[in-house]
C-alpha positions in Angstrom: 0.0 0.0 0.0 2.9 2.4 0.6 3.7 2.7 -3.2 0.2 3.8 -4.0 0.3 6.5 -1.3 3.6 7.8 -2.7 2.2 7.9 -6.2 -1.0 9.7 -5.0 1.1 12.3 -3.1 3.3 12.9 -6.1 0.3 13.3 -8.4 -1.3 15.8 -6.0 1.9 17.7 -5.7 2.2 18.1 -9.5 -1.5 19.0 -9.9 -1.1 21.7 -7.1 1.7 23.3 -9.0 -0.3 23.4 -12.2 -3.3 24.9 -10.4 -1.1 27.6 -9.0 0.2 28.4 -12.5 -3.4 28.5 -13.7 -4.2 31.2 -11.1 -1.1 33.2 -12.2 -2.2 33.2 -15.8 -5.8 34.3 -14.9 -4.6 37.0 -12.5 -2.4 38.4 -15.3 -5.5 38.7 -17.6 -6.9 41.4 -15.3 -3.8 43.0 -13.7 -2.1 43.8 -17.0 -5.0 45.5 -18.5 -4.4 49.2 -18.9 -0.6 48.8 -18.8 1.3 50.9 -21.3 3.0 49.2 -24.2 6.4 50.4 -22.9 5.8 49.0 -19.4 4.6 45.7 -20.9 7.7 45.3 -23.0 9.8 46.4 -20.1 8.7 43.5 -18.0 8.0 40.8 -20.7 10.7 41.8 -23.2 10.4 42.2 -26.9 7.5 40.2 -28.3 8.1 37.2 -30.6 5.7 38.7 -33.1 4.3 42.1 -33.6 1.6 43.4 -35.9 0.1 46.9 -36.3 -3.3 47.9 -37.5 -4.1 51.6 -37.4 -3.9 52.6 -33.7 -3.7 49.0 -32.5 -0.7 46.8 -31.9 -0.8 43.0 -31.5 2.0 41.6 -29.5 2.5 37.8 -29.2 4.8 36.0 -26.8 5.5 32.3 -26.9 6.2 29.9 -24.0 6.9 26.2 -24.1 6.9 24.0 -21.1 8.0 20.4 -20.9 8.5 18.5 -17.7 9.4 14.9 -16.9 9.3 13.5 -13.4 10.4 10.1 -12.4 9.5 8.4 -9.2 11.1 5.2 -7.9 8.8 2.8 -6.1 10.7 -0.1 -4.7 8.2 -2.8 -5.7 7.3 -1.4 -9.1 10.8 -0.2 -10.1 9.9 3.3 -11.2 7.2 5.3 -12.8 7.7 8.3 -15.1 5.4 11.2 -15.9 5.9 13.5 -18.8 3.7 16.4 -19.7 4.0 19.8 -21.3 2.4 22.3 -23.6 2.8 25.7 -25.1 1.2 29.0 -24.9 0.8 32.0 -27.1 -0.1 35.1 -25.1 -1.4 37.7 -27.4 -1.8 41.3 -26.2 -4.0 43.8 -28.0 -2.7 47.4 -27.4 -4.9 50.3 -28.4 -3.7 53.9 -28.1 -0.6 52.6 -26.1 -2.7 50.7 -23.5 -3.3 46.9 -23.1 -7.0 46.4 -23.8 -7.2 42.6 -24.2 -5.1 39.5 -23.4 -5.8 36.2 -25.1 -4.2 32.8 -24.6 -4.0 30.1 -27.3 -2.1 26.9 -27.9 -1.8 23.6 -25.9 -2.1 25.7 -22.8 -4.0 23.6 -20.3 -2.5 21.2 -17.7 -4.7 18.6 -16.1 -7.4 20.5 -14.1 -5.5 23.8 -14.7 -6.6 25.9 -17.6 -4.0 28.2 -19.0 -1.3 26.8 -16.7 1.4 26.8 -19.5 0.9 30.6 -19.9 2.2 31.3 -16.4 5.9 31.4 -17.3 5.2 34.3 -19.7 3.3 36.3 -17.1 5.2 35.5 -13.8 7.9 38.1 -14.3 5.5 40.9 -15.1 3.3 40.1 -12.1 6.3 40.1 -9.9 7.3 43.5 -11.2 3.8 44.8 -10.5 4.0 43.5 -7.0 7.2 45.4 -6.4 5.9 48.6 -8.0 2.2 48.9 -7.1 1.9 52.5 -8.3 2.2 51.4 -12.0 -0.2 48.5 -11.7 -3.9 48.2 -12.2 -4.8 46.3 -9.0 -8.6 47.1 -9.1 -9.0 46.2 -12.8 -8.9 49.9 -13.8 -6.3 51.1 -16.3 -3.0 52.0 -14.8 -2.4 55.7 -14.3 0.2 57.1 -16.7 3.6 57.9 -15.2 4.5 61.5 -14.9 6.6 61.2 -18.1 3.4 60.1 -20.0 1.4 63.1 -19.0 1.4 66.0 -21.5 0.9 69.6 -20.8 -2.2 70.4 -23.0 -1.1 74.0 -23.7 2.6 74.7 -22.8 2.1 78.4 -23.7 -0.3 79.1 -20.8 1.7 79.2 -17.6 
């Protein structure tokens, strides 16, 4: 009976990690809305693909995740698990602000939708946690930095 307990524990542990990654990906969908394109590229890096249509930019980032875990159970001799997927995170940016985030690809781990998108988003969410002024914690667009604000009429002072 001990081998089956070990196997169940290992399976639950792996599922727990995937569920946490799923929460990270879903959190990013709301927290990154309203972020400026410059701030987005500052925390995610240069996109793998970019398209421009009038005043809208489409930025796409790719992530691939493969994992292989091996467990030795004395009676059985060893069991291996392999899983993985890929995610394309696509950001729609209108008038310099993120307005929509879509995930596509083989992005779902078992019981964890969008889990394979978490590696793309993790660094950006960590950055927002360290600089809450630039984030959109309440789902509202982030306020522009002082450098983004323009004086409407510099001649009137």
